[in-house]
C-alpha positions as CSV (number, residue, x, y, z in Angstrom):
1,M,98.9,72.2,92.2
2,S,95.2,71.5,92.3
3,M,92.6,74.0,91.4
4,P,89.2,74.4,93.3
5,V,86.3,72.6,91.7
6,A,83.7,75.4,92.0
7,K,83.1,78.9,93.2
8,G,83.0,78.9,97.0
9,D,85.4,76.0,97.2
10,D,87.6,76.4,100.3
11,S,90.6,74.8,98.6
12,P,93.9,76.4,99.6
13,D,94.5,77.3,95.9
14,A,91.1,79.1,95.5
15,E,92.0,82.3,97.2
16,P,95.3,83.0,95.4
17,L,93.5,82.6,92.1
18,R,90.7,85.0,93.2
19,A,93.3,87.5,94.5
20,R,95.1,87.5,91.2
21,L,91.8,88.1,89.3
22,R,90.8,90.9,91.7
23,A,94.1,92.6,91.1
24,M,93.6,92.7,87.4
25,S,92.1,95.8,85.6
26,D,88.8,95.3,83.8
27,A,90.7,95.1,80.5
28,E,93.2,92.6,81.8
29,L,90.4,90.5,83.3
30,L,88.5,90.5,80.0
31,A,91.6,89.6,78.0
32,H,92.5,86.8,80.5
33,G,89.0,85.4,80.3
34,I,89.1,85.4,76.5
35,A,92.4,83.6,76.5
36,I,91.3,81.0,79.0
37,R,88.1,80.4,77.0
38,R,90.0,79.9,73.8
39,A,92.4,77.5,75.5
40,F,89.5,75.6,77.0
41,D,87.6,75.4,73.6
42,A,90.8,74.1,71.9
43,S,91.3,71.4,74.6
44,V,87.7,70.3,74.2
45,K,88.0,70.0,70.5
46,A,91.2,68.1,70.9
47,G,89.4,65.7,73.3
48,A,91.4,66.6,76.3
49,L,89.1,68.4,78.7
50,T,91.1,70.7,80.9
51,E,90.4,72.4,84.2
52,I,87.4,74.8,83.8
53,T,87.9,76.5,87.2
54,P,90.0,79.4,86.0
55,L,87.4,80.3,83.5
56,R,84.6,80.0,86.0
57,E,86.5,82.1,88.6
58,A,87.2,84.8,85.9
59,R,83.4,84.9,85.1
60,W,82.5,85.1,88.8
61,E,84.9,88.1,89.2
62,W,83.5,89.9,86.2
63,L,80.0,89.4,87.6
64,R,81.1,90.6,91.1
65,R,82.5,93.8,89.6
66,R,79.3,94.3,87.5
67,E,77.2,94.0,90.6
68,I,79.3,96.5,92.5
69,R,79.0,99.0,89.7
70,R,75.2,98.4,89.5
71,N,74.9,99.0,93.3
72,R,76.9,102.3,93.1
73,Q,74.7,103.9,90.4
74,P,71.9,106.0,91.8
75,S,68.4,104.6,91.2
């Protein structure tokens, strides 16, 4: 199964990943992002660069939620 290369990619696999991230609670999303980052860092150190898309998508989801919260707060 291939993963999308970047945010906004219309790959058939992009939306299921985003849907899973949207379904997570904030705590789950944060823990998921940390786990992905650790796995990515370990693979880079080992010399085997892995797919960065899940980490990128988790970051985009976190930023999306942050923007929604910011827009809800009264000025």
